[in-house]
PQR file of N, CA, C, O and H, with PARSE charges and radii, in Angstrom:
ATOM      1  N   UNK A   1      41.401 -41.904 126.863 -0.4000 1.5000
ATOM      2  CA  UNK A   1      41.703 -43.241 127.316 -0.0000 2.0000
ATOM      3  C   UNK A   1      40.396 -44.013 127.450  0.5500 1.7000
ATOM      4  O   UNK A   1      39.508 -43.573 128.181 -0.5500 1.4000
ATOM      5  N   UNK A   2      40.248 -45.144 126.774 -0.4000 1.5000
ATOM      6  CA  UNK A   2      39.032 -45.946 126.833 -0.0000 2.0000
ATOM      7  C   UNK A   2      38.918 -46.636 128.190  0.5500 1.7000
ATOM      8  O   UNK A   2      39.898 -47.145 128.734 -0.5500 1.4000
ATOM      9  H   UNK A   2      40.969 -45.502 126.181  0.4000 1.0000
ATOM     10  N   UNK A   3      37.712 -46.639 128.713 -0.4000 1.5000
ATOM     11  CA  UNK A   3      37.447 -47.261 130.008 -0.0000 2.0000
ATOM     12  C   UNK A   3      36.734 -48.594 129.809  0.5500 1.7000
ATOM     13  O   UNK A   3      36.199 -48.873 128.736 -0.5500 1.4000
ATOM     14  H   UNK A   3      36.916 -46.225 128.271  0.4000 1.0000
ATOM     15  N   UNK A   4      36.734 -49.394 130.837 -0.4000 1.5000
ATOM     16  CA  UNK A   4      36.090 -50.701 130.792 -0.0000 2.0000
ATOM     17  C   UNK A   4      34.603 -50.591 130.443  0.5500 1.7000
ATOM     18  O   UNK A   4      34.052 -51.470 129.782 -0.5500 1.4000
ATOM     19  H   UNK A   4      37.168 -49.167 131.709  0.4000 1.0000
ATOM     20  N   UNK A   5      33.949 -49.498 130.894 -0.4000 1.5000
ATOM     21  CA  UNK A   5      32.523 -49.316 130.632 -0.0000 2.0000
ATOM     22  C   UNK A   5      32.247 -48.763 129.229  0.5500 1.7000
ATOM     23  O   UNK A   5      31.097 -48.479 128.896 -0.5500 1.4000
ATOM     24  H   UNK A   5      34.396 -48.783 131.432  0.4000 1.0000
ATOM     25  N   UNK A   6      33.283 -48.607 128.408 -0.4000 1.5000
ATOM     26  CA  UNK A   6      33.139 -48.114 127.052 -0.0000 2.0000
ATOM     27  C   UNK A   6      33.254 -46.605 126.930  0.5500 1.7000
ATOM     28  O   UNK A   6      33.314 -46.076 125.820 -0.5500 1.4000
ATOM     29  H   UNK A   6      34.218 -48.838 128.678  0.4000 1.0000
ATOM     30  N   UNK A   7      33.286 -45.905 128.060 -0.4000 1.5000
ATOM     31  CA  UNK A   7      33.448 -44.458 128.045 -0.0000 2.0000
ATOM     32  C   UNK A   7      34.890 -44.062 127.803  0.5500 1.7000
ATOM     33  O   UNK A   7      35.771 -44.913 127.676 -0.5500 1.4000
ATOM     34  H   UNK A   7      33.237 -46.335 128.961  0.4000 1.0000
ATOM     35  N   UNK A   8      35.116 -42.779 127.742 -0.4000 1.5000
ATOM     36  CA  UNK A   8      36.458 -42.248 127.539 -0.0000 2.0000
ATOM     37  C   UNK A   8      36.788 -41.308 128.691  0.5500 1.7000
ATOM     38  O   UNK A   8      36.025 -40.384 128.973 -0.5500 1.4000
ATOM     39  H   UNK A   8      34.401 -42.088 127.845  0.4000 1.0000
ATOM     40  N   UNK A   9      37.910 -41.531 129.355 -0.4000 1.5000
ATOM     41  CA  UNK A   9      38.367 -40.651 130.427 -0.0000 2.0000
ATOM     42  C   UNK A   9      38.982 -39.397 129.810  0.5500 1.7000
ATOM     43  O   UNK A   9      39.712 -39.476 128.822 -0.5500 1.4000
ATOM     44  H   UNK A   9      38.530 -42.281 129.126  0.4000 1.0000
ATOM     45  N   UNK A  10      38.680 -38.244 130.400 -0.4000 1.5000
ATOM     46  CA  UNK A  10      39.201 -36.971 129.908 -0.0000 2.0000
ATOM     47  C   UNK A  10      40.132 -36.395 130.967  0.5500 1.7000
ATOM     48  O   UNK A  10      39.740 -36.232 132.123 -0.5500 1.4000
ATOM     49  H   UNK A  10      38.087 -38.180 131.203  0.4000 1.0000
ATOM     50  N   UNK A  11      41.359 -36.090 130.574 -0.4000 1.5000
ATOM     51  CA  UNK A  11      42.352 -35.519 131.480 -0.0000 2.0000
ATOM     52  C   UNK A  11      42.703 -34.113 131.032  0.5500 1.7000
ATOM     53  O   UNK A  11      42.692 -33.813 129.838 -0.5500 1.4000
ATOM     54  H   UNK A  11      41.677 -36.222 129.636  0.4000 1.0000
ATOM     55  N   UNK A  12      43.013 -33.250 131.993 -0.4000 1.5000
ATOM     56  CA  UNK A  12      43.460 -31.891 131.718 -0.0000 2.0000
ATOM     57  C   UNK A  12      44.903 -31.759 132.200  0.5500 1.7000
ATOM     58  O   UNK A  12      45.218 -32.126 133.332 -0.5500 1.4000
ATOM     59  H   UNK A  12      43.021 -33.494 132.963  0.4000 1.0000
ATOM     60  N   UNK A  13      45.772 -31.240 131.345 -0.4000 1.5000
ATOM     61  CA  UNK A  13      47.186 -31.079 131.696 -0.0000 2.0000
ATOM     62  C   UNK A  13      47.342 -29.913 132.671  0.5500 1.7000
ATOM     63  O   UNK A  13      46.850 -28.811 132.428 -0.5500 1.4000
ATOM     64  H   UNK A  13      45.515 -30.942 130.426  0.4000 1.0000
ATOM     65  N   UNK A  14      48.036 -30.179 133.777 -0.4000 1.5000
ATOM     66  CA  UNK A  14      48.326 -29.167 134.788 -0.0000 2.0000
ATOM     67  C   UNK A  14      49.697 -28.539 134.600  0.5500 1.7000
ATOM     68  O   UNK A  14      49.880 -27.345 134.834 -0.5500 1.4000
ATOM     69  H   UNK A  14      48.436 -31.074 133.974  0.4000 1.0000
ATOM     70  N   UNK A  15      50.658 -29.350 134.177 -0.4000 1.5000
ATOM     71  CA  UNK A  15      52.030 -28.845 134.061 -0.0000 2.0000
ATOM     72  C   UNK A  15      52.855 -29.779 133.195  0.5500 1.7000
ATOM     73  O   UNK A  15      52.566 -30.970 133.090 -0.5500 1.4000
ATOM     74  H   UNK A  15      50.509 -30.320 133.988  0.4000 1.0000
ATOM     75  N   UNK A  16      53.887 -29.219 132.577 -0.4000 1.5000
ATOM     76  CA  UNK A  16      54.910 -29.977 131.870 -0.0000 2.0000
ATOM     77  C   UNK A  16      56.230 -29.491 132.442  0.5500 1.7000
ATOM     78  O   UNK A  16      56.559 -28.308 132.356 -0.5500 1.4000
ATOM     79  H   UNK A  16      54.122 -28.251 132.663  0.4000 1.0000
ATOM     80  N   UNK A  17      56.985 -30.416 133.026 -0.4000 1.5000
ATOM     81  CA  UNK A  17      58.239 -30.031 133.679 -0.0000 2.0000
ATOM     82  C   UNK A  17      59.396 -30.868 133.154  0.5500 1.7000
ATOM     83  O   UNK A  17      59.221 -32.036 132.805 -0.5500 1.4000
ATOM     84  H   UNK A  17      56.719 -31.377 133.095  0.4000 1.0000
ATOM     85  N   UNK A  18      60.582 -30.263 133.099 -0.4000 1.5000
ATOM     86  CA  UNK A  18      61.797 -30.942 132.667 -0.0000 2.0000
ATOM     87  C   UNK A  18      62.719 -31.051 133.871  0.5500 1.7000
ATOM     88  O   UNK A  18      62.979 -30.062 134.557 -0.5500 1.4000
ATOM     89  H   UNK A  18      60.725 -29.314 133.383  0.4000 1.0000
ATOM     90  N   UNK A  19      63.213 -32.265 134.123 -0.4000 1.5000
ATOM     91  CA  UNK A  19      64.084 -32.515 135.268 -0.0000 2.0000
ATOM     92  C   UNK A  19      65.417 -33.074 134.804  0.5500 1.7000
ATOM     93  O   UNK A  19      65.469 -33.921 133.912 -0.5500 1.4000
ATOM     94  H   UNK A  19      63.001 -33.068 133.566  0.4000 1.0000
ATOM     95  N   UNK A  20      66.477 -32.605 135.403 -0.4000 1.5000
ATOM     96  CA  UNK A  20      67.794 -33.189 135.209 -0.0000 2.0000
ATOM     97  C   UNK A  20      67.800 -34.554 135.890  0.5500 1.7000
ATOM     98  O   UNK A  20      67.191 -34.717 136.947 -0.5500 1.4000
ATOM     99  H   UNK A  20      66.435 -31.917 136.127  0.4000 1.0000
ATOM    100  N   UNK A  21      68.474 -35.528 135.304 -0.4000 1.5000
ATOM    101  CA  UNK A  21      68.499 -36.885 135.863 -0.0000 2.0000
ATOM    102  C   UNK A  21      69.001 -36.904 137.304  0.5500 1.7000
ATOM    103  O   UNK A  21      68.555 -37.731 138.100 -0.5500 1.4000
ATOM    104  H   UNK A  21      68.969 -35.395 134.445  0.4000 1.0000
ATOM    105  N   UNK A  22      69.910 -36.015 137.644 -0.4000 1.5000
ATOM    106  CA  UNK A  22      70.459 -35.990 139.010 -0.0000 2.0000
ATOM    107  C   UNK A  22      69.468 -35.432 140.022  0.5500 1.7000
ATOM    108  O   UNK A  22      69.606 -35.679 141.220 -0.5500 1.4000
ATOM    109  H   UNK A  22      70.272 -35.344 136.997  0.4000 1.0000
ATOM    110  N   UNK A  23      68.471 -34.682 139.558 -0.4000 1.5000
ATOM    111  CA  UNK A  23      67.516 -34.034 140.456 -0.0000 2.0000
ATOM    112  C   UNK A  23      66.084 -34.513 140.237  0.5500 1.7000
ATOM    113  O   UNK A  23      65.139 -33.779 140.526 -0.5500 1.4000
ATOM    114  H   UNK A  23      68.359 -34.482 138.585  0.4000 1.0000
ATOM    115  N   UNK A  24      65.912 -35.723 139.735 -0.4000 1.5000
ATOM    116  CA  UNK A  24      64.581 -36.229 139.446 -0.0000 2.0000
ATOM    117  C   UNK A  24      63.787 -36.397 140.740  0.5500 1.7000
ATOM    118  O   UNK A  24      64.256 -37.066 141.661 -0.5500 1.4000
ATOM    119  H   UNK A  24      66.679 -36.319 139.501  0.4000 1.0000
ATOM    120  N   UNK A  25      62.582 -35.797 140.831 -0.4000 1.5000
ATOM    121  CA  UNK A  25      61.799 -35.851 142.073 -0.0000 2.0000
ATOM    122  C   UNK A  25      60.945 -37.122 142.160  0.5500 1.7000
ATOM    123  O   UNK A  25      59.750 -37.090 141.867 -0.5500 1.4000
ATOM    124  H   UNK A  25      62.201 -35.254 140.083  0.4000 1.0000
ATOM    125  N   UNK A  26      61.554 -38.226 142.558 -0.4000 1.5000
ATOM    126  CA  UNK A  26      60.871 -39.526 142.593 -0.0000 2.0000
ATOM    127  C   UNK A  26      59.513 -39.470 143.285  0.5500 1.7000
ATOM    128  O   UNK A  26      58.519 -39.945 142.735 -0.5500 1.4000
ATOM    129  H   UNK A  26      62.525 -38.253 142.797  0.4000 1.0000
ATOM    130  N   UNK A  27      59.462 -38.903 144.470 -0.4000 1.5000
ATOM    131  CA  UNK A  27      58.214 -38.886 145.239 -0.0000 2.0000
ATOM    132  C   UNK A  27      57.125 -38.080 144.526  0.5500 1.7000
ATOM    133  O   UNK A  27      55.967 -38.495 144.498 -0.5500 1.4000
ATOM    134  H   UNK A  27      60.269 -38.518 144.917  0.4000 1.0000
ATOM    135  N   UNK A  28      57.484 -36.949 143.959 -0.4000 1.5000
ATOM    136  CA  UNK A  28      56.500 -36.114 143.258 -0.0000 2.0000
ATOM    137  C   UNK A  28      55.945 -36.837 142.039  0.5500 1.7000
ATOM    138  O   UNK A  28      54.749 -36.752 141.759 -0.5500 1.4000
ATOM    139  H   UNK A  28      58.425 -36.611 143.981  0.4000 1.0000
ATOM    140  N   UNK A  29      56.792 -37.540 141.318 -0.4000 1.5000
ATOM    141  CA  UNK A  29      56.377 -38.197 140.084 -0.0000 2.0000
ATOM    142  C   UNK A  29      55.698 -39.539 140.356  0.5500 1.7000
ATOM    143  O   UNK A  29      54.668 -39.835 139.752 -0.5500 1.4000
ATOM    144  H   UNK A  29      57.763 -37.609 141.545  0.4000 1.0000
ATOM    145  N   UNK A  30      56.250 -40.346 141.243 -0.4000 1.5000
ATOM    146  CA  UNK A  30      55.746 -41.699 141.467 -0.0000 2.0000
ATOM    147  C   UNK A  30      54.885 -41.835 142.720  0.5500 1.7000
ATOM    148  O   UNK A  30      54.275 -42.883 142.933 -0.5500 1.4000
ATOM    149  H   UNK A  30      57.087 -40.105 141.734  0.4000 1.0000
ATOM    150  N   UNK A  31      54.825 -40.797 143.550 -0.4000 1.5000
ATOM    151  CA  UNK A  31      54.072 -40.871 144.798 -0.0000 2.0000
ATOM    152  C   UNK A  31      52.569 -40.846 144.583  0.5500 1.7000
ATOM    153  O   UNK A  31      52.078 -40.565 143.490 -0.5500 1.4000
ATOM    154  H   UNK A  31      55.320 -39.946 143.377  0.4000 1.0000
ATOM    155  N   UNK A  32      51.857 -41.149 145.658 -0.4000 1.5000
ATOM    156  CA  UNK A  32      50.392 -41.164 145.626 -0.0000 2.0000
ATOM    157  C   UNK A  32      49.852 -39.764 145.370  0.5500 1.7000
ATOM    158  O   UNK A  32      50.474 -38.766 145.734 -0.5500 1.4000
ATOM    159  H   UNK A  32      52.256 -41.377 146.546  0.4000 1.0000
ATOM    160  N   UNK A  33      48.688 -39.709 144.740 -0.4000 1.5000
ATOM    161  CA  UNK A  33      48.026 -38.440 144.442 -0.0000 2.0000
ATOM    162  C   UNK A  33      46.662 -38.422 145.135  0.5500 1.7000
ATOM    163  O   UNK A  33      46.051 -39.472 145.333 -0.5500 1.4000
ATOM    164  H   UNK A  33      48.183 -40.520 144.444  0.4000 1.0000
ATOM    165  N   UNK A  34      46.188 -37.240 145.502 -0.4000 1.5000
ATOM    166  CA  UNK A  34      44.901 -37.142 146.205 -0.0000 2.0000
ATOM    167  C   UNK A  34      43.683 -37.274 145.282  0.5500 1.7000
ATOM    168  O   UNK A  34      42.549 -37.304 145.761 -0.5500 1.4000
ATOM    169  H   UNK A  34      46.684 -36.386 145.342  0.4000 1.0000
ATOM    170  N   UNK A  35      43.905 -37.354 143.979 -0.4000 1.5000
ATOM    171  CA  UNK A  35      42.824 -37.453 142.998 -0.0000 2.0000
ATOM    172  C   UNK A  35      43.326 -38.301 141.838  0.5500 1.7000
ATOM    173  O   UNK A  35      44.525 -38.565 141.754 -0.5500 1.4000
ATOM    174  H   UNK A  35      44.826 -37.330 143.591  0.4000 1.0000
ATOM    175  N   UNK A  36      42.450 -38.734 140.946 -0.4000 1.5000
ATOM    176  CA  UNK A  36      42.919 -39.491 139.777 -0.0000 2.0000
ATOM    177  C   UNK A  36      43.822 -38.612 138.913  0.5500 1.7000
ATOM    178  O   UNK A  36      43.409 -37.553 138.440 -0.5500 1.4000
ATOM    179  H   UNK A  36      41.476 -38.520 141.014  0.4000 1.0000
ATOM    180  N   UNK A  37      45.031 -39.058 138.721 -0.4000 1.5000
ATOM    181  CA  UNK A  37      46.002 -38.294 137.939 -0.0000 2.0000
ATOM    182  C   UNK A  37      46.706 -39.187 136.937  0.5500 1.7000
ATOM    183  O   UNK A  37      46.708 -40.413 137.050 -0.5500 1.4000
ATOM    184  H   UNK A  37      45.367 -39.918 139.106  0.4000 1.0000
ATOM    185  N   UNK A  38      47.300 -38.536 135.960 -0.4000 1.5000
ATOM    186  CA  UNK A  38      48.082 -39.196 134.929 -0.0000 2.0000
ATOM    187  C   UNK A  38      49.423 -38.488 134.874  0.5500 1.7000
ATOM    188  O   UNK A  38      49.488 -37.258 134.879 -0.5500 1.4000
ATOM    189  H   UNK A  38      47.298 -37.540 135.869  0.4000 1.0000
ATOM    190  N   UNK A  39      50.488 -39.266 134.822 -0.4000 1.5000
ATOM    191  CA  UNK A  39      51.832 -38.696 134.682 -0.0000 2.0000
ATOM    192  C   UNK A  39      52.526 -39.412 133.532  0.5500 1.7000
ATOM    193  O   UNK A  39      52.711 -40.629 133.559 -0.5500 1.4000
ATOM    194  H   UNK A  39      50.436 -40.264 134.818  0.4000 1.0000
ATOM    195  N   UNK A  40      52.900 -38.648 132.534 -0.4000 1.5000
ATOM    196  CA  UNK A  40      53.577 -39.201 131.361 -0.0000 2.0000
ATOM    197  C   UNK A  40      55.040 -38.805 131.459  0.5500 1.7000
ATOM    198  O   UNK A  40      55.363 -37.624 131.589 -0.5500 1.4000
ATOM    199  H   UNK A  40      52.750 -37.660 132.512  0.4000 1.0000
ATOM    200  N   UNK A  41      55.917 -39.785 131.397 -0.4000 1.5000
ATOM    201  CA  UNK A  41      57.351 -39.554 131.572 -0.0000 2.0000
ATOM    202  C   UNK A  41      58.069 -39.983 130.298  0.5500 1.7000
ATOM    203  O   UNK A  41      57.848 -41.079 129.783 -0.5500 1.4000
ATOM    204  H   UNK A  41      55.655 -40.745 131.292  0.4000 1.0000
ATOM    205  N   UNK A  42      58.932 -39.100 129.798 -0.4000 1.5000
ATOM    206  CA  UNK A  42      59.715 -39.438 128.612 -0.0000 2.0000
ATOM    207  C   UNK A  42      61.108 -38.820 128.740  0.5500 1.7000
ATOM    208  O   UNK A  42      61.364 -38.032 129.650 -0.5500 1.4000
ATOM    209  H   UNK A  42      59.111 -38.209 130.216  0.4000 1.0000
ATOM    210  N   UNK A  43      61.980 -39.175 127.844 -0.4000 1.5000
ATOM    211  CA  UNK A  43      63.334 -38.624 127.850 -0.0000 2.0000
ATOM    212  C   UNK A  43      63.291 -37.154 127.459  0.5500 1.7000
ATOM    213  O   UNK A  43      62.418 -36.734 126.699 -0.5500 1.4000
ATOM    214  H   UNK A  43      61.772 -39.815 127.104  0.4000 1.0000
ATOM    215  N   UNK A  44      64.224 -36.380 127.974 -0.4000 1.5000
ATOM    216  CA  UNK A  44      64.258 -34.968 127.619 -0.0000 2.0000
ATOM    217  C   UNK A  44      65.466 -34.286 128.212  0.5500 1.7000
ATOM    218  O   UNK A  44      66.406 -34.930 128.676 -0.5500 1.4000
ATOM    219  H   UNK A  44      64.933 -36.721 128.591  0.4000 1.0000
ATOM    220  N   UNK A  45      65.420 -32.970 128.188 -0.4000 1.5000
ATOM    221  CA  UNK A  45      66.566 -32.202 128.657 -0.0000 2.0000
ATOM    222  C   UNK A  45      67.644 -32.198 127.600  0.5500 1.7000
ATOM    223  O   UNK A  45      67.373 -32.457 126.427 -0.5500 1.4000
ATOM    224  H   UNK A  45      64.656 -32.447 127.811  0.4000 1.0000
ATOM    225  N   UNK A  46      68.837 -31.911 127.997 -0.4000 1.5000
ATOM    226  CA  UNK A  46      69.959 -31.904 127.052 -0.0000 2.0000
ATOM    227  C   UNK A  46      70.269 -33.290 126.548  0.5500 1.7000
ATOM    228  O   UNK A  46      69.857 -34.288 127.141 -0.5500 1.4000
ATOM    229  H   UNK A  46      69.057 -31.701 128.949  0.4000 1.0000
ATOM    230  N   UNK A  47      70.995 -33.350 125.456 -0.4000 1.5000
ATOM    231  CA  UNK A  47      71.353 -34.630 124.859 -0.0000 2.0000
ATOM    232  C   UNK A  47      72.852 -34.685 124.625  0.5500 1.7000
ATOM    233  O   UNK A  47      73.465 -33.722 124.166 -0.5500 1.4000
ATOM    234  H   UNK A  47      71.330 -32.540 124.975  0.4000 1.0000
ATOM    235  N   UNK A  48      73.426 -35.833 124.952 -0.4000 1.5000
ATOM    236  CA  UNK A  48      74.841 -36.080 124.718 -0.0000 2.0000
ATOM    237  C   UNK A  48      74.966 -37.362 123.905  0.5500 1.7000
ATOM    238  O   UNK A  48      74.318 -38.359 124.223 -0.5500 1.4000
ATOM    239  H   UNK A  48      72.928 -36.616 125.325  0.4000 1.0000
ATOM    240  N   UNK A  49      75.787 -37.348 122.864 -0.4000 1.5000
ATOM    241  CA  UNK A  49      75.986 -38.563 122.065 -0.0000 2.0000
ATOM    242  C   UNK A  49      76.551 -39.705 122.896  0.5500 1.7000
ATOM    243  O   UNK A  49      76.266 -40.870 122.618 -0.5500 1.4000
ATOM    244  H   UNK A  49      76.313 -36.538 122.607  0.4000 1.0000
ATOM    245  N   UNK A  50      77.340 -39.393 123.901 -0.4000 1.5000
ATOM    246  CA  UNK A  50      77.969 -40.450 124.691 -0.0000 2.0000
ATOM    247  C   UNK A  50      77.075 -41.011 125.788  0.5500 1.7000
ATOM    248  O   UNK A  50      77.200 -42.185 126.135 -0.5500 1.4000
ATOM    249  H   UNK A  50      77.572 -38.446 124.127  0.4000 1.0000
ATOM    250  N   UNK A  51      76.184 -40.208 126.338 -0.4000 1.5000
ATOM    251  CA  UNK A  51      75.360 -40.683 127.457 -0.0000 2.0000
ATOM    252  C   UNK A  51      73.859 -40.647 127.183  0.5500 1.7000
ATOM    253  O   UNK A  51      73.082 -41.160 127.989 -0.5500 1.4000
ATOM    254  H   UNK A  51      76.082 -39.254 126.056  0.4000 1.0000
ATOM    255  N   UNK A  52      73.435 -40.059 126.075 -0.4000 1.5000
ATOM    256  CA  UNK A  52      72.010 -39.974 125.765 -0.0000 2.0000
ATOM    257  C   UNK A  52      71.382 -38.754 126.427  0.5500 1.7000
ATOM    258  O   UNK A  52      72.058 -37.768 126.722 -0.5500 1.4000
ATOM    259  H   UNK A  52      74.067 -39.643 125.420  0.4000 1.0000
ATOM    260  N   UNK A  53      70.084 -38.842 126.652 -0.4000 1.5000
ATOM    261  CA  UNK A  53      69.388 -37.714 127.279 -0.0000 2.0000
ATOM    262  C   UNK A  53      69.823 -37.555 128.722  0.5500 1.7000
ATOM    263  O   UNK A  53      70.117 -38.535 129.406 -0.5500 1.4000
ATOM    264  H   UNK A  53      69.534 -39.642 126.413  0.4000 1.0000
ATOM    265  N   UNK A  54      69.862 -36.334 129.171 -0.4000 1.5000
ATOM    266  CA  UNK A  54      70.357 -36.025 130.523 -0.0000 2.0000
ATOM    267  C   UNK A  54      69.248 -35.835 131.534  0.5500 1.7000
ATOM    268  O   UNK A  54      69.508 -35.516 132.694 -0.5500 1.4000
ATOM    269  H   UNK A  54      69.624 -35.538 128.615  0.4000 1.0000
ATOM    270  N   UNK A  55      68.016 -36.029 131.105 -0.4000 1.5000
ATOM    271  CA  UNK A  55      66.918 -35.829 132.032 -0.0000 2.0000
ATOM    272  C   UNK A  55      65.614 -36.393 131.503  0.5500 1.7000
ATOM    273  O   UNK A  55      65.594 -37.229 130.600 -0.5500 1.4000
ATOM    274  H   UNK A  55      67.804 -36.288 130.163  0.4000 1.0000
ATOM    275  N   UNK A  56      64.533 -35.918 132.084 -0.4000 1.5000
ATOM    276  CA  UNK A  56      63.203 -36.381 131.716 -0.0000 2.0000
ATOM    277  C   UNK A  56      62.229 -35.221 131.621  0.5500 1.7000
ATOM    278  O   UNK A  56      62.377 -34.205 132.300 -0.5500 1.4000
ATOM    279  H   UNK A  56      64.549 -35.239 132.818  0.4000 1.0000
ATOM    280  N   UNK A  57      61.231 -35.393 130.766 -0.4000 1.5000
ATOM    281  CA  UNK A  57      60.095 -34.486 130.690 -0.0000 2.0000
ATOM    282  C   UNK A  57      58.930 -35.230 131.337  0.5500 1.7000
ATOM    283  O   UNK A  57      58.681 -36.392 131.017 -0.5500 1.4000
ATOM    284  H   UNK A  57      61.111 -36.219 130.215  0.4000 1.0000
ATOM    285  N   UNK A  58      58.218 -34.565 132.246 -0.4000 1.5000
ATOM    286  CA  UNK A  58      57.065 -35.166 132.908 -0.0000 2.0000
ATOM    287  C   UNK A  58      55.852 -34.279 132.654  0.5500 1.7000
ATOM    288  O   UNK A  58      55.888 -33.073 132.898 -0.5500 1.4000
ATOM    289  H   UNK A  58      58.420 -33.621 132.506  0.4000 1.0000
ATOM    290  N   UNK A  59      54.773 -34.896 132.158 -0.4000 1.5000
ATOM    291  CA  UNK A  59      53.504 -34.208 131.967 -0.0000 2.0000
ATOM    292  C   UNK A  59      52.587 -34.644 133.105  0.5500 1.7000
ATOM    293  O   UNK A  59      52.361 -35.836 133.314 -0.5500 1.4000
ATOM    294  H   UNK A  59      54.744 -35.876 131.959  0.4000 1.0000
ATOM    295  N   UNK A  60      52.064 -33.667 133.833 -0.4000 1.5000
ATOM    296  CA  UNK A  60      51.141 -33.932 134.939 -0.0000 2.0000
ATOM    297  C   UNK A  60      49.730 -33.563 134.484  0.5500 1.7000
ATOM    298  O   UNK A  60      49.512 -32.472 133.957 -0.5500 1.4000
ATOM    299  H   UNK A  60      52.247 -32.699 133.663  0.4000 1.0000
ATOM    300  N   UNK A  61      48.774 -34.470 134.686 -0.4000 1.5000
ATOM    301  CA  UNK A  61      47.381 -34.210 134.309 -0.0000 2.0000
ATOM    302  C   UNK A  61      46.454 -34.832 135.340  0.5500 1.7000
ATOM    303  O   UNK A  61      46.830 -35.762 136.053 -0.5500 1.4000
ATOM    304  H   UNK A  61      48.951 -35.356 135.115  0.4000 1.0000
ATOM    305  N   UNK A  62      45.234 -34.303 135.407 -0.4000 1.5000
ATOM    306  CA  UNK A  62      44.249 -34.879 136.322 -0.0000 2.0000
ATOM    307  C   UNK A  62      42.939 -35.141 135.592  0.5500 1.7000
ATOM    308  O   UNK A  62      42.619 -34.484 134.601 -0.5500 1.4000
ATOM    309  H   UNK A  62      44.929 -33.547 134.827  0.4000 1.0000
ATOM    310  N   UNK A  63      42.190 -36.115 136.100 -0.4000 1.5000
ATOM    311  CA  UNK A  63      40.924 -36.498 135.497 -0.0000 2.0000
ATOM    312  C   UNK A  63      39.904 -35.387 135.679  0.5500 1.7000
ATOM    313  O   UNK A  63      39.657 -34.930 136.795 -0.5500 1.4000
ATOM    314  H   UNK A  63      42.450 -36.648 136.905  0.4000 1.0000
ATOM    315  N   UNK A  64      39.310 -34.955 134.559 -0.4000 1.5000
ATOM    316  CA  UNK A  64      38.326 -33.876 134.627 -0.0000 2.0000
ATOM    317  C   UNK A  64      36.945 -34.322 134.163  0.5500 1.7000
ATOM    318  O   UNK A  64      35.996 -33.542 134.235 -0.5500 1.4000
ATOM    319  H   UNK A  64      39.510 -35.327 133.652  0.4000 1.0000
ATOM    320  N   UNK A  65      36.812 -35.533 133.697 -0.4000 1.5000
ATOM    321  CA  UNK A  65      35.496 -35.997 133.286 -0.0000 2.0000
ATOM    322  C   UNK A  65      35.571 -37.252 132.472  0.5500 1.7000
ATOM    323  O   UNK A  65      36.626 -37.869 132.330 -0.5500 1.4000
ATOM    324  H   UNK A  65      37.583 -36.167 133.638  0.4000 1.0000
ATOM    325  N   UNK A  66      34.423 -37.620 131.935 -0.4000 1.5000
ATOM    326  CA  UNK A  66      34.343 -38.771 131.044 -0.0000 2.0000
ATOM    327  C   UNK A  66      33.204 -38.522 130.060  0.5500 1.7000
ATOM    328  O   UNK A  66      32.321 -37.699 130.301 -0.5500 1.4000
ATOM    329  H   UNK A  66      33.565 -37.119 132.050  0.4000 1.0000
ATOM    330  N   UNK A  67      33.244 -39.239 128.963 -0.4000 1.5000
ATOM    331  CA  UNK A  67      32.178 -39.108 127.961 -0.0000 2.0000
ATOM    332  C   UNK A  67      31.902 -40.449 127.339  0.5500 1.7000
ATOM    333  O   UNK A  67      31.037 -40.559 126.469 -0.5500 1.4000
ATOM    334  H   UNK A  67      33.961 -39.907 128.767  0.4000 1.0000
TER
END
């Protein structure tokens, strides 16, 4: 990720988790973090033609440096 100073932020992935839409952990995903973190959220889980994806995939990462 390019930074304002022209450097690049480096993130390390900590976990990739799949959540059912009914059990999505709002606070864990959208809540404050004690360090610079990145959370990537996309559709995932099972798929139904009538309702679409039944959940989400969340990638959790934290800032480990810059270059």
